[in-house]
DSSP file (Angstrom, degrees, kcal/mol; ACC not computed):
  #  RESIDUE AA STRUCTURE BP1 BP2  ACC     N-H-->O    O-->H-N    N-H-->O    O-->H-N    TCO  KAPPA ALPHA  PHI   PSI    X-CA   Y-CA   Z-CA
    1    1 A M              0   0    0      0, 0.0     3,-0.1     0, 0.0     0, 0.0   0.000 360.0 360.0 360.0 125.7  114.1 -120.1   97.4
    2    2 A N        +     0   0    0      1,-0.1    45,-2.8    44,-0.0     2,-0.5   0.302 360.0  81.7-131.3   6.8  115.4 -117.7   94.8
    3    3 A R  B     -A   46   0A   0     43,-0.3     2,-0.4    45,-0.1    43,-0.2  -0.962  53.5-178.8-117.5 126.1  113.0 -114.7   95.0
    4    4 A V        -     0   0    0     41,-3.0    33,-0.1    -2,-0.5     3,-0.1  -0.979  15.8-178.5-129.3 133.7  113.6 -112.1   97.7
    5    5 A N  S    S+     0   0    0     -2,-0.4     2,-0.3     1,-0.3    32,-0.3   0.748  70.7  10.0-100.8 -30.2  111.5 -109.1   98.4
    6    6 A S        -     0   0    0     30,-0.2     2,-0.3    31,-0.1    -1,-0.3  -0.993  58.1-165.4-153.0 158.0  113.4 -107.5  101.3
    7    7 A I  E     -B   34   0B   0     27,-2.0    27,-3.3    -2,-0.3     2,-0.4  -0.992   7.8-163.8-145.8 141.4  116.7 -107.7  103.2
    8    8 A R  E     -B   33   0B   0     -2,-0.3     2,-0.7    25,-0.2    25,-0.2  -0.983   9.9-160.7-127.8 118.8  118.1 -106.4  106.4
    9    9 A V  E     +B   32   0B   0     23,-2.9    23,-2.1    -2,-0.4     3,-0.1  -0.893  11.6 177.4 -97.3 115.9  121.9 -106.6  106.8
   10   10 A E        +     0   0    0     -2,-0.7     2,-0.3     1,-0.3    -1,-0.1   0.713  65.5   2.8 -95.4 -24.3  122.7 -106.4  110.5
   11   11 A S  S    S+     0   0    0     21,-0.1    -1,-0.3     1,-0.0   140,-0.1  -0.971 104.7   5.9-160.2 152.1  126.5 -106.8  110.2
   12   12 A G  S    S-     0   0    0     -2,-0.3     2,-0.4    -3,-0.1    19,-0.4  -0.103  79.0 -75.0  74.8-175.4  129.2 -107.2  107.7
   13   13 A A        -     0   0    0     40,-0.4    40,-3.1    17,-0.2     2,-0.4  -0.945  40.5-160.4-124.8 147.4  129.0 -107.0  103.9
   14   14 A W  E     -CD  29  52C   0     15,-3.1    15,-2.8    -2,-0.4     2,-0.5  -0.965  12.9-148.2-129.3 141.3  127.6 -109.6  101.7
   15   15 A V  E     -CD  28  51C   0     36,-2.7    36,-2.3    -2,-0.4     2,-0.3  -0.955  25.0-168.8-108.6 128.4  128.0 -110.4   97.9
   16   16 A C  E     -CD  27  50C   0     11,-2.9    11,-2.1    -2,-0.5     2,-0.3  -0.848   5.0-155.8-117.1 150.4  124.8 -112.0   96.5
   17   17 A F  E     -CD  26  49C   0     32,-2.9    31,-2.6    -2,-0.3    32,-1.3  -0.926  21.8-136.6-129.9 152.0  124.3 -113.7   93.1
   18   18 A D  E    S+     0   0C   0      7,-1.1     6,-0.2    -2,-0.3    29,-0.1   0.444  91.3  53.2 -88.5   3.1  121.3 -114.2   90.9
   19   19 A H  E  > S-C   23   0C   0      4,-1.6     4,-0.8     6,-0.2     3,-0.5  -0.921  93.4 -97.4-128.7 158.6  122.4 -117.8   90.2
   20   20 A P  T >4 S+     0   0    0      0, 0.0     3,-0.6     0, 0.0    29,-0.2  -0.146 100.1  37.6 -65.2 169.9  123.3 -120.7   92.5
   21   21 A D  T 34 S-     0   0    0     27,-0.3    28,-0.1     1,-0.2     0, 0.0   0.797 131.2 -67.1  58.5  33.4  126.9 -121.6   93.3
   22   22 A F  T 34 S+     0   0    0     -3,-0.5     2,-0.3     1,-0.2    -1,-0.2   0.901 100.7 131.0  58.2  46.8  128.0 -118.0   93.5
   23   23 A R  E <<  +C   19   0C   0     -4,-0.8    -4,-1.6    -3,-0.6    -1,-0.2  -0.843  38.0  28.8-125.5 162.0  127.5 -117.3   89.8
   24   24 A G  E    S+     0   0C   0     -2,-0.3     2,-0.1    -6,-0.2     0, 0.0  -0.431 100.5   3.7  90.1-162.9  125.8 -114.6   87.7
   25   25 A Q  E    S-     0   0C   0     -2,-0.1    -7,-1.1     1,-0.1     2,-0.3  -0.331  71.9-137.4 -63.0 135.4  125.1 -111.0   88.4
   26   26 A Q  E     -CE  17 120C   0     94,-0.6    94,-0.6    -9,-0.2     2,-0.4  -0.691  18.3-172.6 -94.2 146.4  126.6 -109.7   91.7
   27   27 A F  E     -C   16   0C   0    -11,-2.1   -11,-2.9    -2,-0.3     2,-0.5  -0.987  12.7-150.5-133.3 125.8  125.0 -107.5   94.3
   28   28 A I  E     -C   15   0C   0     -2,-0.4     2,-0.4   -13,-0.2   -13,-0.2  -0.879  14.4-169.7-100.6 128.1  127.0 -106.1   97.2
   29   29 A L  E     -C   14   0C   0    -15,-2.8   -15,-3.1    -2,-0.5     2,-0.2  -0.966   5.0-177.5-119.9 125.2  124.9 -105.5  100.3
   30   30 A E        -     0   0    0     -2,-0.4   -21,-0.3   -17,-0.2   -17,-0.2  -0.640  48.9 -43.4-114.3 175.7  126.2 -103.6  103.4
   31   31 A H  S    S+     0   0    0    -19,-0.4     2,-0.2   117,-0.3    -1,-0.2  -0.052  98.8  59.4 -43.8 125.7  124.8 -102.7  106.7
   32   32 A G  E    S-B    9   0B   0    -23,-2.1   -23,-2.9    -3,-0.1     2,-0.4  -0.828  81.8 -60.1 144.6-179.6  121.2 -101.5  106.4
   33   33 A D  E     -B    8   0B   0     -2,-0.2   -25,-0.2   -25,-0.2    -3,-0.1  -0.814  25.8-170.5-103.7 141.3  117.7 -102.2  105.2
   34   34 A Y  E     -B    7   0B   0    -27,-3.3   -27,-2.0    -2,-0.4     6,-0.1  -0.819   6.7-177.2-125.9  85.6  116.7 -103.0  101.7
   35   35 A P        +     0   0    0      0, 0.0     2,-0.3     0, 0.0    -1,-0.1   0.693  68.5  14.8 -70.8 -19.0  112.8 -102.8  101.8
   36   36 A D  S >> S-     0   0    0    -29,-0.1     3,-1.9   -30,-0.1     4,-0.6  -0.981  82.1-105.3-148.2 162.0  112.4 -103.9   98.1
   37   37 A F  H >>>S+     0   0    0     -2,-0.3     4,-3.2   -32,-0.3     5,-1.3   0.767 112.6  70.3 -62.4 -22.9  114.5 -105.4   95.4
   38   38 A L  H 345S+     0   0    0      1,-0.2    -1,-0.3     3,-0.2     7,-0.0   0.797  95.1  57.0 -63.3 -26.2  114.8 -102.0   93.6
   39   39 A R  H <45S+     0   0    0     -3,-1.9    -1,-0.2     1,-0.1    -2,-0.2   0.760 123.4  20.5 -74.9 -24.9  117.1 -100.9   96.5
   40   40 A W  H <<5S+     0   0    0     -3,-0.9    -2,-0.2    -4,-0.6    -1,-0.1   0.605 141.9  13.5-117.8 -16.1  119.6 -103.8   96.0
   41   41 A N  T  <5 -     0   0    0     -4,-3.2    -3,-0.2    -5,-0.2     4,-0.1   0.698  63.1-161.3-123.0 -61.5  119.0 -105.0   92.5
   42   42 A G  S   <S+     0   0    0     -5,-1.3    -4,-0.2     2,-0.2     3,-0.1   0.292  81.0  58.5  90.3 -10.4  117.0 -102.7   90.4
   43   43 A H  S    S-     0   0    0      1,-0.5     2,-0.3    -6,-0.2    -5,-0.1   0.727 111.9 -22.5-119.1 -42.2  116.2 -105.4   87.8
   44   44 A N        -     0   0    0     -7,-0.2    -1,-0.5     2,-0.1    -2,-0.2  -0.948  56.7-104.4-162.8 179.7  114.4 -108.3   89.4
   45   45 A D  S    S+     0   0    0     -2,-0.3   -41,-3.0    -3,-0.1     2,-0.4   0.043  70.1 128.7-102.7  21.0  113.8 -110.0   92.7
   46   46 A H  B     +A    3   0A   0    -43,-0.2     2,-0.3   -41,-0.0   -43,-0.3  -0.684  19.9 156.9 -89.1 128.6  116.1 -113.1   92.0
   47   47 A M        +     0   0    0    -45,-2.8   -29,-0.3    -2,-0.4     3,-0.1  -0.933   5.8 164.9-148.0 125.2  118.8 -114.2   94.5
   48   48 A A        +     0   0    0    -31,-2.6     2,-0.3    -2,-0.3   -27,-0.3   0.544  64.4  10.9-121.6 -12.5  120.1 -117.7   94.5
   49   49 A S  E     +D   17   0C   0    -32,-1.3   -32,-2.9   -29,-0.2    -1,-0.3  -0.976  56.5 177.4-159.7 155.4  123.3 -117.6   96.6
   50   50 A C  E     -D   16   0C   0     -2,-0.3   -34,-0.2   -34,-0.2   -29,-0.1  -0.988   3.5-174.8-158.1 158.0  125.3 -115.3   98.8
   51   51 A R  E     -D   15   0C   0    -36,-2.3   -36,-2.7    -2,-0.3     2,-0.1  -0.986  34.9 -95.1-151.1 153.9  128.4 -115.2  101.0
   52   52 A P  E     -D   14   0C   0      0, 0.0     2,-0.5     0, 0.0     3,-0.3  -0.403  38.7-120.2 -69.9 151.3  130.1 -112.8  103.4
   53   53 A V  S    S-     0   0    0    -40,-3.1   -40,-0.4     1,-0.2     4,-0.2  -0.795  77.5 -21.6 -90.4 128.7  132.7 -110.4  102.0
   54   54 A G    >   -     0   0    0     -2,-0.5     3,-2.0     1,-0.1    -1,-0.2   0.855  59.8-166.9  40.3  71.5  136.2 -110.7  103.6
   55   55 A M  T 3  S+     0   0    0     -3,-0.3    -1,-0.1     1,-0.3    -2,-0.1   0.841  88.7  48.7 -55.9 -33.1  135.6 -112.3  106.9
   56   56 A G  T 3  S+     0   0    0      2,-0.1    -1,-0.3    49,-0.0    -2,-0.1   0.352  83.0 123.8 -91.6   6.6  139.1 -111.4  108.0
   57   57 A M    <   -     0   0    0     -3,-2.0     2,-0.5    -4,-0.2    49,-0.1  -0.363  49.5-148.0 -70.7 144.0  139.0 -107.7  106.9
   58   58 A Q    >   -     0   0    0     -2,-0.1     3,-1.6    92,-0.0     2,-0.2  -0.942  21.1-116.2-111.4 132.9  139.7 -105.1  109.5
   59   59 A H  T 3  S+     0   0    0     -2,-0.5    89,-0.1     1,-0.2    91,-0.0  -0.483 101.8  26.2 -66.7 131.0  138.0 -101.7  109.4
   60   60 A G  T 3  S+     0   0    0      1,-0.2    -1,-0.2    -2,-0.2    88,-0.0   0.471  84.2 147.6  95.0   1.8  140.7  -99.1  108.8
   61   61 A E    <   -     0   0    0     -3,-1.6     2,-1.4     1,-0.1    -1,-0.2  -0.153  64.9 -91.1 -62.8 168.0  143.2 -101.3  107.1
   62   62 A N        -     0   0    0     44,-0.0     2,-0.3     2,-0.0    44,-0.2  -0.672  51.8-165.9 -83.9  91.1  145.4  -99.7  104.4
   63   63 A Y        +     0   0    0     -2,-1.4     2,-0.3    18,-0.2    41,-0.2  -0.579  13.3 168.9 -82.7 141.2  143.3 -100.4  101.3
   64   64 A R  E     -F  103   0C   0     39,-1.0    39,-3.1    -2,-0.3     2,-0.4  -0.979  11.0-178.8-154.4 137.9  144.8 -100.0   97.9
   65   65 A L  E     -FG 102  80C   0     15,-2.5    15,-2.9    -2,-0.3     2,-0.4  -0.998   9.2-159.6-138.5 141.4  143.8 -100.9   94.4
   66   66 A E  E     -FG 101  79C   0     35,-2.6    35,-2.4    -2,-0.4     2,-0.4  -0.988   7.8-159.3-121.7 131.5  145.5 -100.5   91.0
   67   67 A I  E     -FG 100  78C   0     11,-2.8    11,-2.1    -2,-0.4     2,-0.4  -0.882   6.8-157.7-112.2 144.2  143.7 -100.5   87.7
   68   68 A F  E     -FG  99  77C   0     31,-2.3    30,-2.4    -2,-0.4    31,-1.2  -0.965  19.1-143.1-127.2 135.4  145.4 -101.2   84.4
   69   69 A E  E    S+     0   0C   0      7,-2.7     6,-0.2    -2,-0.4     2,-0.2   0.873  86.1  43.6 -63.9 -39.1  144.4 -100.3   80.9
   70   70 A G  E >> S- G   0  74C   0      4,-2.8     3,-0.7     6,-0.3     4,-0.5  -0.633  93.9 -93.8-109.9 164.8  145.6 -103.5   79.3
   71   71 A C  G >4 S+     0   0    0      1,-0.2     3,-0.7    -2,-0.2    59,-0.2  -0.261 106.7  31.9 -67.5 162.3  145.3 -107.2   80.3
   72   72 A N  G 34 S-     0   0    0     57,-2.3    -1,-0.2    26,-0.3    57,-0.1   0.800 135.5 -65.4  53.5  33.2  148.2 -108.7   82.3
   73   73 A F  G <4 S+     0   0    0     -3,-0.7    -1,-0.2    56,-0.2     2,-0.2   0.826  97.0 137.7  69.6  38.2  148.9 -105.4   84.0
   74   74 A T  E <<  +G   70   0C   0     -3,-0.7    -4,-2.8    -4,-0.5    -1,-0.2  -0.616  40.2  22.1-108.2 169.5  150.0 -103.4   81.0
   75   75 A G  E    S+     0   0C   0     -2,-0.2     0, 0.0    -6,-0.2     0, 0.0  -0.217 106.9   4.7  75.6-165.7  149.3  -99.9   79.7
   76   76 A Q  E     -     0   0C   0     -8,-0.1    -7,-2.7     1,-0.1     2,-0.4  -0.179  68.3-165.6 -52.1 142.2  148.2  -96.9   81.8
   77   77 A C  E     -G   68   0C   0     -9,-0.2     2,-0.4    -8,-0.1    -9,-0.2  -0.990  10.1-177.1-134.0 145.0  147.9  -97.6   85.5
   78   78 A L  E     -G   67   0C   0    -11,-2.1   -11,-2.8    -2,-0.4     2,-0.3  -0.999  14.5-143.8-142.3 139.7  146.3  -95.6   88.3
   79   79 A E  E     -G   66   0C   0     -2,-0.4     2,-0.4   -13,-0.2   -13,-0.2  -0.818  13.5-167.2-106.4 144.9  146.2  -96.3   92.0
   80   80 A F  E     +G   65   0C   0    -15,-2.9   -15,-2.5    -2,-0.3     3,-0.1  -0.983  25.3 165.7-133.0 141.9  143.3  -95.7   94.4
   81   81 A Q  S    S+     0   0    0     -2,-0.4     2,-0.3   -17,-0.2   -18,-0.2   0.394  76.0  41.1-121.6  -9.7  143.0  -95.6   98.2
   82   82 A D  S    S-     0   0    0      1,-0.1    -1,-0.1    63,-0.0    62,-0.0  -0.825  99.1 -73.0-131.7 169.1  139.6  -94.0   98.3
   83   83 A D        -     0   0    0     -2,-0.3    62,-0.2    -3,-0.1    -2,-0.1  -0.222  38.5-157.8 -60.5 152.1  136.3  -94.2   96.5
   84   84 A C  B     -H  144   0C   0     60,-3.5    60,-2.8     1,-0.1     3,-0.2  -0.910  12.3-173.0-138.2 110.7  136.0  -92.8   93.0
   85   85 A P  S    S+     0   0    0      0, 0.0    30,-3.8     0, 0.0    31,-0.3   0.646  83.4  23.5 -74.0 -16.1  132.6  -91.9   91.5
   86   86 A C    >   -     0   0    0     28,-0.2     3,-1.0    29,-0.1     4,-0.4  -0.769  62.3-161.2-156.4 101.1  134.0  -91.1   88.1
   87   87 A L  G > >S+     0   0    0     55,-2.5     3,-2.0     1,-0.3     5,-1.9   0.868  91.5  58.1 -55.3 -43.1  137.2  -92.6   86.7
   88   88 A P  G > 5S+     0   0    0      0, 0.0     3,-1.6     0, 0.0    -1,-0.3   0.840  97.5  62.4 -60.1 -28.6  137.7  -90.0   83.9
   89   89 A S  G < 5S+     0   0    0     -3,-1.0    -2,-0.2     1,-0.3     0, 0.0   0.631 101.6  53.6 -73.4  -7.7  137.6  -87.2   86.5
   90   90 A Q  G < 5S-     0   0    0     -3,-2.0    -1,-0.3    -4,-0.4    -3,-0.1   0.247 131.7 -91.5-104.4  12.4  140.8  -88.8   87.9
   91   91 A G  T < 5S+     0   0    0     -3,-1.6     2,-0.8     1,-0.3    -2,-0.1   0.525  77.5 145.4  96.5   8.1  142.6  -88.8   84.7
   92   92 A W      < -     0   0    0     -5,-1.9    -1,-0.3     1,-0.2    -2,-0.1  -0.703  28.2-169.2 -80.5 114.8  141.5  -92.3   83.3
   93   93 A S        +     0   0    0     -2,-0.8     2,-0.2    -3,-0.1    -1,-0.2   0.604  60.0  70.1 -83.5 -12.8  141.2  -91.8   79.6
   94   94 A K  S    S-     0   0    0      2,-0.2    -2,-0.0     1,-0.1   -25,-0.0  -0.605  70.9-139.8-104.3 163.2  139.5  -95.1   78.8
   95   95 A N  S    S+     0   0    0     -2,-0.2    46,-0.6    -8,-0.1     2,-0.3   0.137  84.5  67.4-102.6  20.3  136.0  -96.4   79.6
   96   96 A C  B     -K  140   0D   0     44,-0.3     2,-0.4    46,-0.1    44,-0.3  -0.954  59.0-158.5-136.8 156.9  137.5  -99.8   80.4
   97   97 A V        +     0   0    0     42,-3.1   -28,-0.2    -2,-0.3     3,-0.1  -0.998  11.2 177.8-131.2 125.1  139.7 -101.5   83.0
   98   98 A N        +     0   0    0    -30,-2.4   -26,-0.3    -2,-0.4     2,-0.3   0.590  65.2  24.2-110.8  -6.9  141.3 -104.7   81.9
   99   99 A A  E     -F   68   0C   0    -31,-1.2   -31,-2.3   -28,-0.2     2,-0.4  -0.993  61.2-171.7-152.3 150.7  143.4 -105.7   84.9
  100  100 A I  E     -FI  67 128C   0     28,-2.7    28,-3.2    -2,-0.3     2,-0.4  -0.997  12.6-159.1-144.0 145.7  143.4 -105.0   88.7
  101  101 A K  E     -FI  66 127C   0    -35,-2.4   -35,-2.6    -2,-0.4     2,-0.5  -0.999  11.9-161.7-122.4 129.7  145.6 -105.6   91.7
  102  102 A V  E     -FI  65 126C   0     24,-2.6    24,-2.0    -2,-0.4     2,-0.3  -0.957  11.2-166.0-114.7 121.9  143.9 -105.4   95.1
  103  103 A Y  E >   +F   64   0C   0    -39,-3.1   -39,-1.0    -2,-0.5     3,-0.7  -0.726  47.3  10.0-108.3 156.3  146.3 -105.0   98.1
  104  104 A G  E 3  S-     0   0C   0     -2,-0.3    21,-0.1     1,-0.2   -41,-0.1  -0.179 107.2 -54.9  75.0-170.1  145.7 -105.4  101.8
  105  105 A D  E 3  S+     0   0C   0    -47,-0.1    -1,-0.2    19,-0.1   -42,-0.1   0.164  98.4 118.4 -91.8  17.6  142.7 -107.0  103.4
  106  106 A G  E <   -     0   0C   0     -3,-0.7    19,-0.8   -44,-0.2     2,-0.3  -0.233  50.4-150.0 -85.1 171.8  140.2 -104.7  101.6
  107  107 A A  E     - I   0 124C   0     40,-0.4    40,-2.8    17,-0.2     2,-0.3  -0.977  11.5-159.2-136.3 146.7  137.5 -105.4   99.1
  108  108 A W  E     -JI 146 123C   0     15,-2.7    15,-2.6    -2,-0.3     2,-0.5  -0.948  12.6-139.1-128.4 150.3  136.3 -103.1   96.3
  109  109 A V  E     -JI 145 122C   0     36,-2.8    36,-1.9    -2,-0.3     2,-0.4  -0.953  16.9-156.7-105.8 122.5  133.1 -102.8   94.3
  110  110 A L  E     -JI 144 121C   0     11,-3.2    11,-2.1    -2,-0.5     2,-0.4  -0.794   8.8-160.8 -95.4 139.4  133.6 -102.0   90.5
  111  111 A Y  E     -JI 143 120C   0     32,-2.6    31,-2.7    -2,-0.4    32,-1.4  -0.960  21.2-142.3-125.0 143.8  130.6 -100.4   88.7
  112  112 A E  E    S+     0   0C   0      7,-2.1     6,-0.2    -2,-0.4    -1,-0.1   0.821  87.6  45.8 -71.4 -28.7  130.0 -100.3   84.9
  113  113 A E  E >> S- I   0 117C   0      4,-2.3     4,-1.0     6,-0.3     3,-0.5  -0.761  94.3 -93.4-115.8 158.8  128.7  -96.7   85.1
  114  114 A P  T 34 S+     0   0    0      0, 0.0     3,-0.3     0, 0.0   -28,-0.2  -0.164 103.5  35.2 -61.3 161.9  129.7  -93.5   86.8
  115  115 A N  T 34 S-     0   0    0    -30,-3.8   -29,-0.1    27,-0.3    28,-0.1   0.822 132.1 -66.0  60.3  34.7  128.4  -92.6   90.3
  116  116 A Y  T <4 S+     0   0    0     -3,-0.5     2,-0.3   -31,-0.3    -1,-0.2   0.909  99.6 132.6  63.4  48.2  128.2  -96.2   91.5
  117  117 A R  E  <  + I   0 113C   0     -4,-1.0    -4,-2.3    -3,-0.3    -1,-0.2  -0.849  37.0  31.0-125.3 163.0  125.5  -97.3   89.0
  118  118 A G  E    S-     0   0C   0     -2,-0.3     0, 0.0    -6,-0.2     0, 0.0  -0.370 104.6  -8.0  87.3-166.7  125.1 -100.3   86.7
  119  119 A R  E    S-     0   0C   0     -2,-0.1    -7,-2.1    -8,-0.1     2,-0.4  -0.286  70.6-149.3 -60.4 145.0  126.3 -103.8   87.1
  120  120 A M  E     -EI  26 111C   0    -94,-0.6   -94,-0.6    -9,-0.2     2,-0.4  -0.936  12.1-166.8-126.9 149.3  128.7 -104.3   90.0
  121  121 A Y  E     - I   0 110C   0    -11,-2.1   -11,-3.2    -2,-0.4     2,-0.4  -0.988  14.6-138.5-136.4 138.4  131.5 -106.6   90.6
  122  122 A L  E     - I   0 109C   0     -2,-0.4     2,-0.4   -13,-0.2   -13,-0.2  -0.808  18.0-175.3 -99.2 133.6  133.4 -107.4   93.8
  123  123 A V  E     - I   0 108C   0    -15,-2.6   -15,-2.7    -2,-0.4     2,-0.2  -0.999   4.3-176.0-128.8 128.7  137.2 -107.8   93.9
  124  124 A E  E     - I   0 107C   0     -2,-0.4   -22,-0.2   -17,-0.2   -17,-0.2  -0.641  49.8 -39.8-112.8 175.8  139.1 -108.9   97.0
  125  125 A R  E    S+     0   0C   0    -19,-0.8     2,-0.2    -2,-0.2    -1,-0.2   0.052  98.9  61.3 -42.7 134.9  142.8 -109.2   97.6
  126  126 A G  E    S- I   0 102C   0    -24,-2.0   -24,-2.6    -3,-0.1     2,-0.4  -0.797  83.3 -62.5 138.8 179.1  144.7 -110.6   94.7
  127  127 A D  E     - I   0 101C   0     -2,-0.2     2,-0.5   -26,-0.2   -26,-0.2  -0.853  31.7-168.9-105.0 136.7  145.6 -110.1   91.0
  128  128 A F  E     - I   0 100C   0    -28,-3.2   -28,-2.7    -2,-0.4   -55,-0.2  -0.925   2.1-175.0-126.3 105.8  143.1 -110.1   88.3
  129  129 A R  S    S+     0   0    0     -2,-0.5   -57,-2.3   -30,-0.2     2,-0.3   0.602  70.6  14.0 -79.1 -12.1  144.8 -110.3   84.9
  130  130 A S  S >  S-     0   0    0    -59,-0.2     3,-2.0   -58,-0.1     4,-0.4  -0.986  80.2-106.4-157.6 152.6  141.6 -109.8   82.9
  131  131 A F  G > >S+     0   0    0     -2,-0.3     5,-2.0     1,-0.3     3,-1.2   0.778 116.8  65.9 -55.1 -27.1  138.0 -108.7   83.4
  132  132 A S  G > 5S+     0   0    0      1,-0.2     3,-1.7     3,-0.2    -1,-0.3   0.796  88.6  67.5 -63.4 -28.1  137.0 -112.3   83.0
  133  133 A D  G < 5S+     0   0    0     -3,-2.0    -1,-0.2     1,-0.3    -2,-0.2   0.747 104.3  41.8 -64.3 -24.0  138.9 -113.0   86.3
  134  134 A W  G < 5S-     0   0    0     -3,-1.2    -1,-0.3    -4,-0.4    -2,-0.2   0.030 121.5-112.4-108.6  23.4  136.3 -110.8   88.2
  135  135 A E  T < 5 +     0   0    0     -3,-1.7    -3,-0.2     1,-0.2     2,-0.2   0.759  62.0 156.9  54.1  34.7  133.5 -112.5   86.1
  136  136 A A      < -     0   0    0     -5,-2.0    -1,-0.2     1,-0.1     3,-0.1  -0.555  48.4-135.7 -86.8 156.6  132.5 -109.4   84.2
  137  137 A H  S    S-     0   0    0     -2,-0.2     2,-0.3     1,-0.1    -1,-0.1   0.716  87.7  -2.6 -78.4 -27.4  130.8 -109.5   80.8
  138  138 A S  S    S-     0   0    0      2,-0.2    -1,-0.1    -7,-0.1    -2,-0.0  -0.931  76.5-102.1-153.7 174.9  133.1 -106.7   79.5
  139  139 A A  S    S+     0   0    0     -2,-0.3   -42,-3.1    -3,-0.1     2,-0.6   0.330  71.9 131.5 -85.6   7.2  136.0 -104.4   80.7
  140  140 A R  B     +K   96   0D   0    -44,-0.3     2,-0.4   -42,-0.1   -44,-0.3  -0.511  22.8 155.9 -73.3 113.0  133.7 -101.4   81.1
  141  141 A I        +     0   0    0    -46,-0.6   -29,-0.3    -2,-0.6   -28,-0.1  -0.993  11.7 163.1-137.6 128.5  134.3  -99.9   84.6
  142  142 A Q        +     0   0    0    -31,-2.7   -55,-2.5    -2,-0.4     2,-0.3   0.515  65.6  21.1-123.3 -10.9  133.5  -96.2   85.3
  143  143 A S  E     - J   0 111C   0    -32,-1.4   -32,-2.6   -57,-0.2     2,-0.3  -0.992  57.9-173.6-155.3 157.4  133.4  -95.9   89.1
  144  144 A L  E     -HJ  84 110C   0    -60,-2.8   -60,-3.5    -2,-0.3     2,-0.3  -0.997   1.3-177.0-150.5 151.3  134.7  -97.9   92.2
  145  145 A R  E     - J   0 109C   0    -36,-1.9   -36,-2.8    -2,-0.3     2,-0.2  -0.983  30.3-104.6-148.2 160.4  134.4  -97.8   96.0
  146  146 A R  E     - J   0 108C   0     -2,-0.3     2,-0.5   -38,-0.2   -38,-0.3  -0.519  32.3-120.4 -79.2 149.6  135.8  -99.6   99.0
  147  147 A V        -     0   0    0    -40,-2.8     2,-0.8    -2,-0.2   -40,-0.4  -0.830  21.5-149.9 -87.6 127.9  133.6 -102.1  100.8
  148  148 A V        -     0   0    0     -2,-0.5     2,-0.4   -42,-0.1  -117,-0.3  -0.880  17.7-164.2 -97.2 109.5  133.3 -100.9  104.4
  149  149 A N        -     0   0    0     -2,-0.8   -90,-0.1     1,-0.1  -119,-0.0  -0.786  19.0-170.9-104.1 137.0  132.9 -104.1  106.5
  150  150 A F              0   0    0     -2,-0.4    -1,-0.1     1,-0.1   -92,-0.0   0.037 360.0 360.0-114.3  22.4  131.7 -104.2  110.1
  151  151 A F              0   0    0    -97,-0.2    -1,-0.1  -140,-0.1   -93,-0.0   0.514 360.0 360.0 -65.8 360.0  132.4 -107.8  111.1
């Protein structure tokens, strides 16, 4: 089965992919109802694999994320502990992010467009030296938010 018309997430957060083996475009689904694919995808009704996000995450942990202008953690750096609907409004002068460090047991969703729109990418604890490390097609990131997990 790779076509899905509606989804109900009763607990936790899930990252879903439009290709098997956790590949392809990512969609992050949190607690709630998604009555049609436009609510969770916006492009089509394909879903071929999914997995829970951060099974060991604790709600209320000290989440922290650092973004870097250049690959390998070079150039301008900015730290976040809360959601950011528009990176330029926080002083980020570029329309791209080339490296990221995620601290704590949190997970973050990166969006290509401001206000949590466009392609999304999940990053969990660890170092991401290049946008290809989070399986993005480009370094374009304009907004980000924490995943609130209820496991």
